[in-house]
Backbone as numpy.savetxt, mean C-alpha at the origin, in Angstrom:
# Nx Ny Nz CAx CAy CAz Cx Cy Cz
-20.65 -5.78 -2.52 -21.48 -4.57 -2.52 -20.61 -3.31 -2.52
-19.67 -3.21 -1.54 -18.86 -2.01 -1.43 -17.84 -1.92 -2.56
-17.51 -3.07 -3.17 -16.56 -3.03 -4.28 -17.10 -2.16 -5.41
-18.35 -2.36 -5.76 -18.94 -1.56 -6.83 -19.38 -0.18 -6.33
-19.78 -0.09 -5.06 -20.25 1.18 -4.49 -19.17 2.25 -4.55
-17.99 1.93 -4.02 -16.92 2.93 -4.00 -16.33 3.18 -5.38
-16.21 2.13 -6.17 -15.73 2.35 -7.55 -16.65 3.32 -8.28
-17.95 3.19 -8.04 -18.91 4.08 -8.70 -18.77 5.51 -8.19
-18.65 5.68 -6.87 -18.48 7.02 -6.29 -17.22 7.69 -6.84
-16.14 6.91 -6.91 -14.86 7.47 -7.33 -14.72 7.55 -8.85
-15.64 6.90 -9.56 -15.63 6.85 -11.02 -14.37 6.16 -11.54
-14.06 5.00 -10.93 -12.91 4.19 -11.32 -13.35 2.73 -11.43
-12.46 1.88 -11.94 -12.72 0.45 -11.98 -11.48 -0.29 -11.48
-11.59 -0.84 -10.27 -10.47 -1.59 -9.70 -10.87 -3.02 -9.36
-12.03 -3.47 -9.84 -12.57 -4.75 -9.39 -12.03 -5.95 -10.14
-11.84 -5.85 -11.43 -11.44 -7.03 -12.20 -10.02 -7.42 -11.85
-9.75 -8.72 -11.90 -8.43 -9.21 -11.55 -7.75 -9.83 -12.75
-6.44 -9.77 -12.75 -5.61 -10.40 -13.77 -4.58 -11.23 -13.04
-4.51 -12.51 -13.34 -3.67 -13.41 -12.55 -2.18 -13.28 -12.86
-1.85 -13.00 -14.10 -0.43 -13.01 -14.46 0.27 -11.73 -14.04
1.46 -11.88 -13.49 2.30 -10.73 -13.18 3.70 -11.03 -13.71
3.86 -10.90 -14.99 5.16 -11.11 -15.65 5.78 -12.47 -15.35
4.95 -13.46 -15.03 5.44 -14.82 -14.75 6.59 -14.83 -13.75
6.55 -13.97 -12.77 7.65 -13.83 -11.83 7.35 -14.57 -10.53
8.35 -15.27 -10.00 8.18 -15.92 -8.71 8.36 -14.93 -7.58
8.87 -13.73 -7.89 9.12 -12.74 -6.85 7.96 -11.77 -6.66
7.12 -11.63 -7.68 5.98 -10.72 -7.60 4.69 -11.52 -7.65
3.78 -11.23 -6.73 2.57 -12.02 -6.57 1.42 -11.49 -7.43
0.39 -12.31 -7.68 -0.74 -11.89 -8.52 -1.48 -10.69 -7.92
-2.10 -9.93 -8.79 -2.85 -8.75 -8.39 -4.12 -9.12 -7.64
-4.34 -8.46 -6.52 -5.60 -8.58 -5.79 -5.79 -7.30 -5.00
-6.83 -6.53 -5.27 -7.02 -5.27 -4.55 -7.47 -5.52 -3.11
-7.05 -4.65 -2.21 -7.53 -4.71 -0.83 -9.03 -4.42 -0.82
-9.85 -5.24 -0.17 -11.30 -4.97 -0.13 -11.59 -3.61 0.49
-12.57 -2.91 -0.09 -12.95 -1.62 0.48 -13.42 -1.77 1.92
-14.11 -2.85 2.23 -14.60 -3.06 3.60 -13.44 -3.16 4.58
-12.34 -3.77 4.14 -11.15 -3.86 4.99 -10.53 -2.48 5.17
-10.46 -1.70 4.11 -9.90 -0.35 4.22 -10.75 0.53 5.12
-12.06 0.38 5.05 -12.94 1.12 5.96 -12.58 0.82 7.42
-12.39 -0.46 7.71 -12.07 -0.86 9.08 -10.70 -0.32 9.50
-9.73 -0.38 8.60 -8.40 0.16 8.90 -8.50 1.62 9.33
-9.24 2.41 8.56 -9.26 3.84 8.82 -10.19 4.25 9.96
-10.88 3.30 10.55 -11.56 3.56 11.82 -10.56 3.60 12.97
-9.41 2.96 12.76 -8.44 2.77 13.84 -7.07 3.40 13.54
-6.91 3.89 12.35 -5.60 4.40 11.95 -5.81 5.67 11.13
-5.11 6.73 11.53 -5.34 8.04 10.92 -4.25 8.39 9.92
-4.69 8.88 8.78 -3.79 9.47 7.79 -4.19 10.93 7.65
-3.20 11.81 7.60 -3.45 13.24 7.50 -3.18 13.75 6.09
-3.72 14.91 5.80 -3.52 15.48 4.47 -2.06 15.85 4.23
-1.27 15.96 5.29 0.15 16.28 5.14 1.01 15.05 4.88
0.43 13.85 5.00 1.17 12.61 4.77 1.29 12.33 3.27
2.28 11.50 2.94 2.39 10.96 1.59 2.50 9.44 1.71
1.56 8.75 1.10 1.52 7.29 1.18 2.01 6.69 -0.13
2.83 5.65 -0.01 3.33 4.93 -1.16 2.78 3.51 -1.12
2.12 3.10 -2.18 1.54 1.75 -2.27 2.40 0.93 -3.21
3.10 -0.06 -2.66 3.96 -0.92 -3.47 3.13 -2.09 -4.02
3.12 -2.19 -5.35 2.26 -3.17 -6.01 0.84 -2.64 -6.05
0.69 -1.41 -6.56 -0.59 -0.68 -6.46 -1.67 -1.22 -7.39
-1.29 -2.04 -8.37 -2.30 -2.56 -9.29 -3.00 -1.43 -10.03
-4.32 -1.37 -9.89 -5.11 -0.35 -10.58 -5.33 0.90 -9.75
-4.73 0.94 -8.56 -4.70 2.19 -7.80 -5.76 2.35 -6.73
-6.43 1.27 -6.33 -7.54 1.41 -5.38 -7.14 2.14 -4.11
-6.07 1.71 -3.46 -5.68 2.35 -2.20 -5.39 3.82 -2.40
-4.73 4.16 -3.50 -4.39 5.56 -3.78 -5.64 6.43 -3.88
-6.60 5.96 -4.66 -7.81 6.75 -4.86 -8.63 6.85 -3.57
-8.73 5.74 -2.84 -9.57 5.71 -1.64 -8.98 6.60 -0.54
-7.67 6.54 -0.32 -7.08 7.38 0.72 -7.08 8.85 0.32
-6.90 9.13 -0.95 -6.98 10.52 -1.39 -8.40 11.05 -1.23
-9.39 10.23 -1.54 -10.80 10.61 -1.39 -11.13 10.91 0.08
-10.65 10.06 0.99 -10.98 10.21 2.41 -10.19 11.32 3.09
-8.89 11.42 2.78 -7.99 12.26 3.57 -7.32 13.38 2.78
-7.51 13.42 1.47 -6.88 14.44 0.61 -5.35 14.37 0.72
-4.84 13.18 0.91 -3.41 12.99 1.05 -2.76 12.72 -0.30
-1.49 13.01 -0.40 -0.74 12.69 -1.62 -0.44 11.19 -1.64
-0.52 10.60 -2.81 -0.36 9.15 -2.95 0.51 8.84 -4.16
1.36 7.84 -3.99 2.18 7.34 -5.09 1.96 5.84 -5.19
1.65 5.38 -6.39 1.48 3.95 -6.64 2.65 3.43 -7.44
3.30 2.38 -6.93 4.44 1.76 -7.62 3.96 0.45 -8.22
4.13 0.29 -9.52 3.62 -0.91 -10.20 4.57 -1.31 -11.33
5.00 -2.56 -11.30 5.92 -3.06 -12.32 5.21 -3.50 -13.59
3.91 -3.86 -13.47 3.18 -4.42 -14.59 2.56 -3.29 -15.42
2.99 -3.18 -16.67 2.55 -2.07 -17.52 1.05 -2.08 -17.76
0.45 -3.26 -17.86 -0.99 -3.33 -18.09 -1.76 -2.75 -16.90
-1.34 -3.10 -15.69 -1.98 -2.53 -14.51 -1.78 -1.02 -14.46
-0.57 -0.59 -14.78 -0.28 0.84 -14.74 -1.14 1.59 -15.74
-1.36 1.01 -16.92 -2.22 1.63 -17.91 -3.64 1.80 -17.36
-4.11 0.77 -16.64 -5.47 0.84 -16.08 -5.53 1.83 -14.93
-4.45 1.90 -14.13 -4.40 2.90 -13.06 -4.41 4.31 -13.65
-3.68 4.51 -14.73 -3.64 5.82 -15.39 -5.00 6.17 -15.98
-5.67 5.18 -16.53 -7.03 5.40 -17.05 -7.96 5.79 -15.91
-7.83 5.11 -14.77 -8.64 5.46 -13.60 -8.35 6.88 -13.13
-7.09 7.28 -13.20 -6.71 8.61 -12.76 -7.39 9.69 -13.61
-7.50 9.42 -14.89 -8.16 10.39 -15.79 -9.65 10.52 -15.48
-10.26 9.42 -15.05 -11.70 9.45 -14.80 -12.05 9.69 -13.33
-11.05 9.68 -12.45 -11.27 9.83 -11.01 -12.06 11.09 -10.70
-13.13 10.93 -9.95 -14.10 11.98 -9.70 -13.51 13.18 -8.94
-12.46 12.93 -8.15 -11.95 13.98 -7.26 -10.48 14.30 -7.54
-10.10 14.22 -8.78 -8.69 14.39 -9.15 -8.20 15.78 -8.79
-7.15 15.81 -7.95 -6.59 17.09 -7.51 -5.10 17.18 -7.80
-4.58 16.24 -8.58 -3.16 16.26 -8.90 -2.28 15.68 -7.81
-2.87 15.05 -6.80 -2.09 14.50 -5.67 -1.74 13.02 -5.84
-2.19 12.41 -6.92 -1.96 10.98 -7.13 -1.02 10.81 -8.32
0.00 9.98 -8.13 0.96 9.70 -9.20 1.25 8.21 -9.23
1.48 7.70 -10.43 1.83 6.29 -10.60 3.19 6.19 -11.29
3.97 5.20 -10.83 5.32 5.01 -11.34 5.46 3.56 -11.79
5.95 3.37 -13.00 6.16 2.03 -13.55 7.61 1.62 -13.33
7.84 0.83 -12.29 9.18 0.33 -12.02 9.11 -0.82 -11.03
10.21 -1.53 -10.89 10.30 -2.56 -9.86 10.38 -1.88 -8.50
9.72 -2.45 -7.51 9.64 -1.82 -6.19 11.01 -1.53 -5.62
11.93 -2.47 -5.77 13.25 -2.31 -5.17 14.09 -1.25 -5.88
13.65 -0.82 -7.07 14.38 0.22 -7.82 13.84 1.61 -7.53
12.70 1.69 -6.86 12.08 2.99 -6.62 12.86 3.77 -5.55
13.16 5.02 -5.83 13.88 5.88 -4.88 12.88 6.56 -3.96
13.00 6.28 -2.68 12.10 6.86 -1.68 12.39 8.35 -1.55
11.34 9.16 -1.57 11.50 10.61 -1.49 11.33 11.10 -0.05
11.88 12.27 0.22 11.99 12.77 1.60 10.65 12.98 2.28
9.61 13.32 1.52 8.32 13.62 2.15 7.45 12.37 2.35
7.87 11.25 1.82 7.06 10.03 1.91 7.22 9.37 3.27
6.10 9.10 3.94 6.18 8.62 5.33 5.23 7.46 5.66
4.40 7.03 4.73 3.53 5.87 4.94 3.73 4.93 3.75
3.97 3.65 4.06 4.29 2.68 3.01 3.39 1.46 3.17
2.64 1.16 2.10 1.60 0.13 2.16 1.99 -1.10 1.34
1.75 -2.27 1.94 2.08 -3.54 1.28 0.94 -4.54 1.52
0.33 -5.01 0.44 -0.60 -6.14 0.53 0.12 -7.35 -0.04
1.15 -7.79 0.68 1.91 -8.99 0.32 2.19 -9.05 -1.18
2.78 -7.97 -1.76 2.89 -7.89 -3.22 4.03 -8.68 -3.84
5.02 -9.06 -3.02 6.18 -9.73 -3.59 6.89 -10.54 -2.51
7.92 -11.24 -2.90 8.66 -12.11 -1.99 9.36 -11.30 -0.90
9.75 -11.98 0.16 10.45 -11.29 1.25 11.79 -10.74 0.79
12.40 -11.36 -0.21 13.67 -10.84 -0.72 13.51 -9.43 -1.29
12.42 -9.23 -2.03 12.13 -7.90 -2.58 11.74 -6.96 -1.44
10.92 -7.43 -0.53 10.47 -6.62 0.61 11.67 -6.08 1.40
12.64 -6.93 1.65 13.84 -6.52 2.39 14.56 -5.39 1.69
14.66 -5.45 0.38 15.33 -4.39 -0.37 14.56 -3.08 -0.29
13.24 -3.18 -0.36 12.41 -1.98 -0.29 12.53 -1.34 1.10
12.46 -2.15 2.14 12.58 -1.63 3.51 13.95 -0.99 3.71
14.98 -1.59 3.19 16.32 -1.00 3.30 16.39 0.34 2.57
15.67 0.47 1.46 15.61 1.76 0.77 14.90 2.80 1.63
13.84 2.38 2.33 13.13 3.28 3.24 14.06 3.74 4.36
14.78 2.80 4.94 15.70 3.13 6.04 16.81 4.07 5.57
17.29 3.85 4.36 18.33 4.73 3.81 17.79 6.16 3.65
16.54 6.25 3.20 15.92 7.55 3.04 15.75 8.26 4.39
15.41 7.49 5.42 15.24 8.07 6.75 16.59 8.55 7.31
17.64 7.84 6.99 18.98 8.28 7.42 19.31 9.63 6.79
18.93 9.80 5.53 19.22 11.05 4.82 18.28 12.17 5.23
17.02 11.82 5.54 16.00 12.80 5.92 15.22 12.24 7.10
15.71 12.44 8.32 15.07 11.84 9.50 13.60 12.22 9.64
12.76 11.22 9.89 11.32 11.43 10.07 10.70 10.14 10.60
9.52 10.27 11.16 8.76 9.09 11.56 8.10 8.48 10.33
8.24 7.17 10.17 7.60 6.50 9.04 6.86 5.27 9.53
5.79 4.93 8.82 5.00 3.74 9.11 5.02 2.79 7.92
5.06 1.51 8.24 4.83 0.46 7.25 3.50 -0.18 7.60
2.61 -0.22 6.62 1.27 -0.80 6.81 1.21 -2.10 6.03
0.99 -3.19 6.73 0.91 -4.50 6.10 -0.51 -5.03 6.17
-1.01 -5.50 5.05 -2.28 -6.22 5.04 -2.00 -7.65 4.61
-2.59 -8.60 5.36 -2.38 -10.02 5.08 -0.88 -10.33 5.08
-0.22 -9.89 6.13 1.24 -9.95 6.18 1.76 -11.38 6.25
2.76 -11.66 5.47 3.41 -12.97 5.53 4.27 -13.04 6.79
4.48 -14.24 7.28 5.34 -14.43 8.44 6.76 -13.95 8.16
7.20 -14.11 6.91 8.55 -13.67 6.54 8.69 -12.15 6.66
7.67 -11.41 6.23 7.70 -9.96 6.37 7.83 -9.58 7.85
6.98 -10.18 8.68 6.97 -9.85 10.11 8.31 -10.19 10.76
8.82 -11.35 10.44 10.08 -11.79 11.05 11.20 -10.82 10.70
11.25 -10.42 9.45 12.30 -9.49 9.02 12.18 -8.16 9.76
10.99 -7.58 9.80 10.82 -6.29 10.45 11.15 -6.36 11.94
10.73 -7.44 12.58 10.86 -7.53 14.04 12.25 -7.98 14.49
13.00 -8.62 13.61 14.29 -9.15 14.01 15.49 -8.52 13.31
15.24 -7.79 12.23 16.37 -7.23 11.48 16.28 -5.72 11.27
15.26 -5.08 11.84 15.12 -3.63 11.72 14.71 -3.06 13.08
14.65 -1.73 13.16 14.20 -1.07 14.38 12.73 -0.66 14.31
12.01 -1.14 13.29 10.57 -0.92 13.25 9.91 -1.67 14.41
8.89 -1.04 15.00 8.16 -1.66 16.09 6.69 -1.76 15.72
6.07 -2.88 16.09 4.64 -3.06 15.87 3.88 -2.16 16.85
3.09 -1.22 16.32 2.37 -0.27 17.17 0.87 -0.46 17.14
0.36 -1.19 16.14 -1.09 -1.37 16.07 -1.44 -2.59 15.23
-2.44 -3.33 15.70 -3.04 -4.41 14.93 -4.51 -4.07 14.72
-4.97 -4.15 13.51 -6.38 -3.90 13.20 -6.97 -5.18 12.65
-7.76 -5.85 13.47 -8.41 -7.08 13.04 -9.71 -6.75 12.32
-10.12 -7.63 11.44 -11.33 -7.41 10.66 -12.46 -8.24 11.22
-13.53 -7.60 11.67 -14.65 -8.33 12.27 -15.17 -9.43 11.33
-15.46 -10.57 11.92 -16.02 -11.73 11.20 -15.03 -12.42 10.28
-13.83 -11.90 10.16 -12.84 -12.52 9.28 -11.64 -13.05 10.05
-11.23 -12.31 11.09 -9.99 -12.67 11.79 -10.06 -14.06 12.42
-11.21 -14.43 12.98 -11.33 -15.74 13.61 -11.19 -16.87 12.59
-11.61 -16.59 11.37 -11.52 -17.60 10.32 -10.11 -17.66 9.73
-9.46 -16.50 9.65 -8.13 -16.44 9.04 -7.30 -15.38 9.75
-6.33 -15.76 10.57 -5.57 -14.78 11.35 -4.73 -13.83 10.50
-4.55 -14.12 9.21 -3.81 -13.21 8.34 -4.68 -12.03 7.87
-5.99 -12.14 8.07 -6.90 -11.08 7.65 -6.87 -9.94 8.67
-5.78 -9.20 8.66 -5.62 -8.07 9.57 -4.59 -7.11 8.99
-4.60 -5.91 9.54 -3.58 -4.92 9.22 -2.61 -4.83 10.38
-1.34 -4.71 10.06 -0.30 -4.51 11.06 0.43 -3.21 10.74
0.56 -2.35 11.74 1.24 -1.07 11.54 2.57 -1.11 12.28
3.64 -0.98 11.54 4.98 -0.91 12.12 5.50 0.52 11.99
6.13 0.99 13.04 6.58 2.39 13.04 8.07 2.49 13.35
8.71 3.39 12.64 10.08 3.77 12.93 10.03 5.18 13.47
10.20 5.28 14.78 10.06 6.57 15.44 11.42 7.03 15.92
11.92 8.11 15.34 13.26 8.59 15.67 13.25 9.64 16.76
12.05 9.96 17.26 11.96 11.09 18.19 11.51 10.66 19.56
């Protein structure tokens, strides 16, 4: 119900799925985060208009459009698959509330250069832990160059992601957002917020 409801409000299409992702064992198939899950996340986790969120493996851009719609925040979607990027760009042209705050970049996640103003990083298990480690190290390098508080937001987090963050970095788990009626059936159906707080 909400999948079509929000797509209609935003004048975008993020519902259809495409299974292939360049036949890569390192990058996982496209699956958008359910709108109902995002609604629950934002009941418990605040994003401000001064934040910049980066969605790694953004697909057709659902998270970017939804967070911009709710919070008027700047959003960057990183996507290696050109077909998805084309659809995200098409959605951007038709997006009902386009304010120039959403941008999409076609590149491998580990090749993307983290910018100084970016402070929220979203992952819906888009790739292997080997790629994730490289991306997190890029985030840490950026923080060394431009100190700031940053959050990593994980949905359906793999055990490998969690183990790496908790045992090989200074990120700390600050919030768990469970999804009503889903968490008891599947403990991976939750959001985990990890924070690097330098202050």
